[in-house]
Steps between C-alpha positions, in 0.01 A plus 500: 500500500190715481296249704754500785507882506121509521503237774750699707301822452182328621683338793648836602158666488342226712783526751472880516128484575538223757772666710282759674249234597779279636615786720148552633487133601850478645506459878618788715841400642484394865819676607395859423486761774188709552668792321588279204142373480361854504756608240412199284134601518580859409718397207232270363234770548709753305518252211122448508536145628229524760466127566870473577485811719207355695691178557797692645281715726302198617826318572613800708173482695524125554866498602535825693154653553441343840829622645557833322207742491682737263535219244138401553374855440720565197426168329129532573488855361687395185250218445216752526681729260534222244128426524430870454717512187315197366169675570406226746354767720314278745818307585704820524240667722498200731879508536514877558213481749672217686815709528311804623327283762842378614621859533190592701576240768878551513690752708618785274858451386497121520429462128655684206286811463518537124288192432211641698494809279554295184211269593274802557602641161443162336144486634434855380631417153283188483190699592576753223566223245169332580289813441 
């Protein structure tokens, strides 16, 4: 009896530790809208599951980024923000700089304005963190 209890305790512990990694490897469903993909990325980010969040944002870029500039800008910014949180400053700086370049060649009002300001703030924060 004691051996079976120990076995089940070990099996439960292995299962508990393997579940988060299974989620990070699970494919992003093909039928999600751009809003659902962005929301999936935000939910994963809030839980500290950065790899999952990146997969959702990259899926949003791949599926909708060419046809919807608002989705492109939001997903791209969120990717930069994740890199910033991970202290991958070079990657984050590249993303924020790319966004700011896009804003500089676009007619004002064509892109969501908040991501321009957030990208500028992200670059400022990175510069302070690297001092």
